[in-house]
C-alpha positions in Angstrom: -17.2 -8.7 -10.5 -15.2 -11.7 -9.3 -12.6 -11.1 -6.5 -9.1 -12.0 -7.6 -7.2 -14.4 -5.4 -3.6 -13.3 -5.6 -2.4 -16.0 -3.2 -3.8 -19.1 -4.8 -0.6 -20.3 -6.5 2.0 -18.9 -4.1 5.3 -20.8 -3.6 7.1 -20.7 -0.3 10.8 -19.9 -0.5 12.9 -20.8 2.5 16.3 -19.6 1.1 17.7 -16.3 2.3 19.0 -15.4 -1.1 17.4 -16.2 -4.5 16.8 -14.7 -7.9 13.7 -13.6 -9.8 13.7 -14.5 -13.5 11.6 -13.9 -16.5 12.3 -15.5 -19.9 10.6 -12.5 -21.7 9.1 -14.9 -24.2 6.1 -13.2 -25.7 5.1 -16.3 -27.7 5.2 -18.8 -24.9 3.8 -16.2 -22.3 5.7 -17.9 -19.5 5.4 -16.3 -16.0 8.2 -15.0 -13.9 9.9 -17.6 -11.6 12.3 -18.0 -8.7 15.8 -19.5 -9.0 17.7 -20.7 -5.9 20.5 -22.0 -8.0 23.5 -19.7 -7.6 25.1 -21.2 -10.8 22.2 -19.6 -12.7 22.8 -16.2 -11.2 23.5 -14.6 -14.6 19.9 -15.3 -15.5 18.6 -13.5 -12.4 17.0 -10.1 -13.1 16.6 -9.3 -9.4 18.3 -10.7 -6.4 16.2 -11.1 -3.2 17.9 -11.0 0.2 15.5 -12.2 2.8 17.0 -11.0 6.1 13.7 -11.6 8.0 13.2 -14.6 10.2 10.3 -15.8 8.0 10.1 -17.6 4.7 8.8 -15.5 1.8 6.1 -16.5 -0.6 6.5 -15.9 -4.4 3.6 -15.3 -6.6 3.8 -15.1 -10.4 1.4 -12.4 -11.6 1.9 -11.6 -15.4 0.8 -14.5 -17.6 -0.7 -16.2 -14.5 -3.3 -13.9 -12.8 -5.9 -12.2 -15.0 -6.4 -8.5 -14.3 -9.1 -7.1 -16.5 -10.2 -3.5 -17.2 -13.8 -2.5 -17.0 -14.2 -3.1 -20.8 -13.0 -6.7 -20.4 -9.5 -6.2 -21.9 -6.5 -7.5 -20.1 -4.9 -4.9 -17.9 -1.2 -4.3 -17.4 0.3 -6.5 -14.6 3.6 -6.6 -12.8 5.7 -9.8 -13.1 5.6 -11.0 -9.6 4.8 -10.5 -5.9 6.5 -11.5 -2.7 5.0 -11.6 0.7 5.2 -12.8 4.3 3.2 -11.5 7.3 5.0 -8.2 7.3 5.8 -7.5 3.7 3.9 -7.2 0.4 6.3 -6.6 -2.5 5.2 -5.9 -6.1 8.0 -6.6 -8.7 8.3 -5.6 -12.3 11.3 -7.2 -14.1 12.8 -5.6 -17.2 15.7 -6.3 -19.6 16.0 -3.1 -21.7 18.3 -0.2 -21.9 16.0 2.9 -22.0 12.5 4.4 -21.6 11.3 1.6 -19.2 10.7 3.2 -15.8 7.5 5.1 -16.5 5.8 2.0 -18.1 7.1 -0.3 -15.4 5.8 1.9 -12.6 2.8 3.8 -13.8 1.3 1.0 -15.9 2.4 -2.4 -14.7 3.2 -1.9 -11.0 0.4 0.6 -10.3 -2.4 -1.4 -12.1 -1.4 -4.5 -10.0 -1.3 -2.5 -6.8 -4.7 -1.0 -7.4 -6.2 -4.5 -8.3 -4.6 -5.9 -5.2 -6.1 -3.1 -3.0 -9.5 -3.8 -4.5 -9.3 -7.5 -3.7 -7.3 -7.6 -0.5 -6.7 -5.5 2.7 -3.2 -4.1 1.9 -3.1 -2.4 5.3 -2.5 -5.8 7.0 1.1 -5.5 5.8 3.5 -3.4 7.7 5.8 -2.9 4.7 4.3 -2.2 1.2 6.9 -1.9 -1.5 7.1 -1.8 -5.3 10.3 -2.7 -7.1 11.1 -1.8 -10.7 14.1 -4.0 -11.6 16.1 -3.9 -14.8 18.9 -6.4 -15.6 20.4 -4.1 -18.3 20.3 -1.0 -16.1 20.9 -2.0 -12.5 22.7 1.3 -11.6 21.6 4.9 -12.4 23.4 8.1 -13.1 20.5 10.2 -11.9 18.4 10.0 -8.8 14.7 9.1 -8.9 14.1 10.2 -5.4 11.4 12.8 -6.1 9.6 10.3 -8.4 9.8 7.6 -5.7 8.6 10.0 -3.0 5.6 11.2 -5.2 4.7 7.5 -5.8 4.7 6.8 -2.0 2.6 9.9 -1.2 0.0 9.0 -3.9 -0.2 5.2 -3.3 1.0 4.5 0.2 3.4 2.0 -1.3 7.2 2.7 -1.3 8.8 2.6 -4.7 12.4 1.4 -5.2 14.1 1.3 -8.6 16.8 -1.3 -8.1 17.4 -4.9 -8.9 18.5 -5.6 -5.3 15.3 -6.5 -3.2 16.0 -6.6 0.5 13.5 -7.6 3.2 14.7 -6.8 6.7 
């Protein structure tokens, strides 16, 4: 089985604040992308605040990196990843009102995290985080703390359900 190179098309981002976008075009199958243009902020699904002293690398995953199941079918993938020497961040971007968290986390984020763990040494990163972000539902009336704690315990990756991604 071929090892997946998650880092081959990474893009360095020097800005301290930028957005993550996805056109959600099923026909065109366009990958997620970064926007540093504050005038396009209404198109941002997630806002990244890089408070570290290092640049961050952006990697489009969905519609860019092939993750295949054992039977050869395409597996679920999260939309993007971010990393520097301390952080590895898996990001799923959504734009829907309801019933999105379970699919975003248990299918898309988890399958990408597991594929990454099979291809790379995830322990080299001090901070391992997965973000489920939703433009239509940036705030929640209920806490997902237990769900996030269970995810961390099972996968050794912290789960955050928010469209504000902060690297400190």
